[in-house]
C-alpha positions in Angstrom: -94.6 207.2 265.7 -93.9 203.5 265.8 -97.0 201.5 265.7 -96.2 197.9 266.5 -98.8 195.1 266.7 -98.1 191.6 267.9 -101.5 190.3 266.9 -100.2 188.6 263.8 -103.7 187.3 262.8 -105.1 190.9 262.6 -106.2 191.9 259.1 -104.2 195.2 259.4 -101.0 193.6 260.6 -98.1 193.6 258.2 -95.1 191.9 259.8 -95.6 193.6 263.2 -96.6 197.0 261.8 -100.3 198.2 261.8 -101.5 199.3 258.4 -105.0 200.5 259.6 -105.9 204.1 258.6 -106.6 204.9 262.2 -106.6 203.3 265.6 -109.0 203.8 268.5 -107.9 202.7 272.0 -111.0 202.1 274.0 -111.7 203.0 277.7 -110.4 199.5 278.6 -107.1 200.2 276.6 -108.0 197.8 273.8 -107.5 198.3 270.1 -111.0 198.6 268.6 -109.8 198.1 265.0 -108.7 194.5 265.6 -110.2 192.2 263.0 -109.0 188.6 263.1 -108.1 187.2 259.6 -108.5 183.4 259.7 -106.5 183.1 256.5 -103.3 184.4 258.2 -101.0 181.9 259.7 -99.6 182.9 263.1 -96.0 181.9 263.2 -94.2 181.1 266.5 -91.6 183.9 266.3 -90.0 182.8 269.6 -89.3 179.3 268.3 -86.4 180.7 266.1 -85.6 183.9 268.0 -81.9 182.9 268.3 -81.6 181.5 264.8 -82.9 184.4 262.7 -84.4 187.9 263.2 -88.2 188.1 262.6 -89.2 190.2 259.5 -90.5 193.6 260.5 -92.1 196.1 258.1 -90.9 199.7 258.3 -92.5 201.9 260.9 -95.2 204.4 259.9 -95.1 208.1 260.2 -97.5 209.5 262.8 -99.0 211.7 260.1 -100.1 208.6 258.2 -102.3 207.2 261.1 -104.7 208.8 263.5 -104.6 207.4 267.0 -107.6 208.2 269.2 -107.6 207.3 272.8 -110.6 206.9 275.2 -108.6 205.4 278.0 -107.7 207.2 281.2 -104.0 207.2 280.3 -101.3 209.8 281.0 -100.5 209.8 277.3 -104.1 210.7 276.3 -104.2 214.4 275.5 -107.7 215.5 274.6 -108.6 212.2 273.0 -105.3 211.8 271.0 -102.4 209.6 271.9 -99.2 211.6 272.5 -96.8 208.6 272.9 -93.8 208.2 270.7 -95.2 204.9 269.7 -97.6 202.2 270.8 -97.5 198.4 270.9 -100.5 196.1 270.9 -99.9 192.9 272.7 -100.4 189.3 271.7 -100.2 187.4 275.1 -103.9 187.8 275.9 -107.0 187.0 273.9 -107.8 190.7 273.5 -105.6 193.3 271.7 -104.5 195.5 274.6 -102.3 198.7 274.3 -99.1 198.0 276.1 -98.2 201.7 276.1 -101.2 202.4 278.4 -100.2 204.1 281.7 -103.0 204.6 284.1 -103.7 208.3 285.0 
């Protein structure tokens, strides 16, 4: 499972890959593990998108991370996410799951 996170100031973010032991997606489709790390610098990756590729960490195996889901999503199967991967957004203040599909 590919766990991508665009919240670059999150304490668990390692070059767009989530390194948390587990993720819980709330009823509002938000990542409850998000912890802002003020010491991390948030680069503007779109500024140089045509000059160089941003650095990405390797994806994590789904066995290495537990993804609980409390949202009313079609990918929620008995409280577990069954998507092939999830992405947490960066364009809003809150870390929302972009894989969320309303049931």
